[in-house]
ZAMARGU-4260 file (C-alpha; in steps of 0.2 Angstrom, whole numbers, plus 5000, padded with zeros to 4 digits):
<rodrens>
0) 5538/5514/5363 | 5542/5498/5371 | 5560/5492/5373 | 5565/5479/5361 | 5572/5464/5370
5) 5584/5459/5357 | 5592/5477/5357 | 5593/5476/5375 | 5602/5459/5375 | 5614/5465/5361
10) 5619/5481/5372 | 5621/5471/5387 | 5633/5458/5378 | 5642/5473/5370 | 5646/5480/5387
15) 5650/5463/5395 | 5662/5459/5381 | 5670/5477/5382 | 5673/5473/5400 | 5680/5456/5396
20) 5667/5447/5405 | 5663/5435/5392 | 5647/5428/5385 | 5631/5431/5395 | 5619/5415/5393
25) 5601/5419/5387 | 5595/5410/5403 | 5605/5422/5414 | 5599/5437/5404 | 5581/5432/5405
30) 5582/5429/5424 | 5592/5446/5427 | 5580/5456/5416 | 5565/5453/5426 | 5574/5457/5442
35) 5581/5473/5434 | 5564/5479/5429 | 5557/5476/5446 | 5571/5484/5454 | 5568/5500/5444
40) 5549/5498/5447 | 5551/5498/5466 | 5563/5513/5465 | 5551/5523/5454 | 5536/5519/5465
45) 5546/5523/5481 | 5559/5513/5490 | 5556/5510/5508 | 5575/5508/5511 | 5576/5527/5509
50) 5564/5531/5523 | 5570/5541/5538 | 5563/5539/5555 | 5548/5550/5556 | 5549/5555/5538
55) 5542/5541/5527 | 5547/5549/5510 | 5560/5542/5498 | 5570/5553/5486 | 5560/5546/5472
60) 5542/5541/5473 | 5526/5539/5462 | 5517/5554/5457 | 5532/5565/5463 | 5537/5572/5446
65) 5530/5570/5429 | 5545/5561/5423 | 5541/5547/5436 | 5523/5546/5430 | 5529/5545/5412
70) 5541/5531/5416 | 5527/5521/5425 | 5512/5526/5413 | 5511/5509/5405 | 5508/5501/5422
75) 5494/5513/5428 | 5477/5504/5426 | 5460/5511/5430 | 5443/5503/5429 | 5426/5501/5437
80) 5426/5486/5449 | 5411/5478/5457 | 5410/5477/5476 | 5400/5463/5483 | 5388/5465/5498
85) 5402/5460/5510 | 5411/5476/5505 | 5427/5466/5501 | 5433/5468/5483 | 5446/5455/5477
90) 5462/5462/5471 | 5465/5462/5452 | 5476/5448/5447 | 5490/5459/5441 | 5488/5471/5456
95) 5504/5478/5463 | 5502/5495/5471 | 5486/5506/5476 | 5484/5523/5468 | 5467/5529/5471
100) 5448/5524/5472 | 5432/5534/5470 | 5414/5530/5470 | 5398/5538/5463 | 5382/5541/5473
105) 5365/5549/5469 | 5362/5565/5478 | 5344/5571/5480 | 5346/5584/5493 | 5336/5600/5491
110) 5345/5617/5495 | 5337/5632/5504 | 5338/5641/5488 | 5328/5628/5479 | 5315/5629/5493
115) 5313/5648/5491 | 5313/5649/5472 | 5295/5646/5467 | 5283/5651/5480 | 5290/5664/5493
120) 5273/5665/5503 | 5270/5646/5503 | 5273/5634/5518 | 5287/5622/5518 | 5276/5608/5513
125) 5268/5618/5499 | 5286/5623/5493 | 5291/5605/5492 | 5277/5600/5481 | 5282/5613/5469
130) 5300/5607/5467 | 5304/5595/5454 | 5314/5580/5459 | 5333/5584/5456 | 5345/5569/5457
135) 5363/5572/5453 | 5377/5559/5452 | 5392/5564/5463 | 5409/5557/5463 | 5418/5556/5479
140) 5436/5549/5484 | 5437/5534/5494 | 5449/5537/5508 | 5462/5524/5513 | 5464/5522/5532
145) 5475/5511/5543 | 5466/5496/5550 | 5470/5502/5568 | 5459/5517/5565 | 5444/5507/5558
150) 5436/5503/5575 | 5436/5521/5581 | 5428/5527/5564 | 5415/5514/5563 | 5410/5517/5581
155) 5409/5536/5579 | 5393/5546/5577 | 5402/5560/5569 | 5414/5553/5557 | 5406/5536/5553
160) 5408/5531/5534 | 5394/5535/5523 | 5391/5535/5504 | 5396/5554/5504 | 5412/5549/5514
165) 5417/5531/5511 | 5433/5523/5517 | 5444/5508/5513 | 5457/5496/5521 | 5468/5483/5514
170) 5468/5465/5519 | 5476/5449/5512 | 5458/5444/5505 | 5455/5460/5497 | 5450/5478/5499
175) 5437/5481/5513 | 5425/5496/5509 | 5414/5505/5522 | 5399/5507/5519 | 5399/5489/5513
180) 5384/5493/5500 | 5396/5505/5490 | 5391/5494/5474 | 5406/5498/5463 | 5422/5509/5463
185) 5433/5517/5450 | 5449/5509/5455 | 5466/5515/5449 | 5482/5504/5453 | 5499/5500/5447
190) 5501/5482/5439 | 5516/5471/5438 | 5526/5473/5422 | 5525/5458/5411 | 5540/5447/5412
195) 5551/5450/5396 | 5559/5435/5387 | 5573/5434/5374 | 5567/5418/5365 | 5580/5409/5355
200) 5583/5394/5344 | 5599/5384/5342 | 5604/5381/5324 | 5622/5375/5324 | 5622/5374/5343
205) 5622/5393/5344 | 5608/5404/5352 | 5599/5413/5338 | 5585/5427/5342 | 5567/5421/5340
210) 5557/5436/5337 | 5541/5427/5336 | 5541/5420/5353 | 5551/5434/5362 | 5542/5447/5373
215) 5548/5465/5374 | 5549/5476/5389 | 5534/5487/5392 | 5544/5501/5398 | 5547/5517/5388
220) 5563/5519/5378 | 5569/5533/5390 | 5574/5520/5404 | 5584/5508/5392 | 5600/5512/5400
225) 5594/5511/5418 | 5588/5493/5415 | 5603/5489/5406 | 5615/5494/5419 | 5604/5485/5432
230) 5606/5468/5422 | 5625/5471/5421 | 5625/5473/5440 | 5616/5457/5443 | 5627/5447/5430
235) 5643/5455/5436 | 5638/5449/5454 | 5634/5432/5447 | 5651/5431/5438 | 5661/5438/5452
240) 5667/5451/5440 | 5672/5466/5451 | 5675/5478/5436 | 5658/5474/5428 | 5649/5477/5444
245) 5659/5494/5448 | 5655/5500/5430 | 5636/5496/5431 | 5635/5504/5449 | 5645/5519/5443
250) 5632/5522/5429 | 5618/5521/5441 | 5625/5534/5452 | 5627/5546/5437 | 5608/5544/5433
255) 5607/5536/5416
</rodrens>
């Protein structure tokens, strides 16, 4: 269930009024709500500011717990994407973070068991004639590597990328796959949350909620309070209201 933008706006106004911080303009709320949801998104995916030297692991990170996966589920996108002959796949327009990639290839290898099953006394050539062609679709993970590793891997006769062991690297122009003729990949990524909007009309010069043109937040109801206190924090800083800022920061520390 998505978060209703009007309910969120009313709650933020209620807390601001309770803290005697006055009326929050719709323009201020709309600006703050997107920054608040993106701050929450970054924290859920993994905040680099929490990395420690030699230990790039934040306290909270994507796929770390089921709660985090549930919070981000609306933004996890998967699809089969075409990879041109150059091996460079353009990023989806709403791409934000990589999750995983896999590819499928046709395996027509013959095992020693197959070779011995039909004709124990036949020669190897005769055995091959008796074996029916067996082609199987196999799915393999595409391994992300850092660009500084690429030259060594491509030049290796042992670990060079193949259809069975493909790799990928990230560049500004897109995702580079090796081997380049990989064809297509099943690509999973996290997209950007859509910008929410509290639309309004102004009868009698007072903003009135316009449900038809408003855009709700895509987040599940369970993170309502977390987004609300982040909005209050941004608004509190803007209004230079120390009490409002301390209130919202205190709520964040308690984990709501």
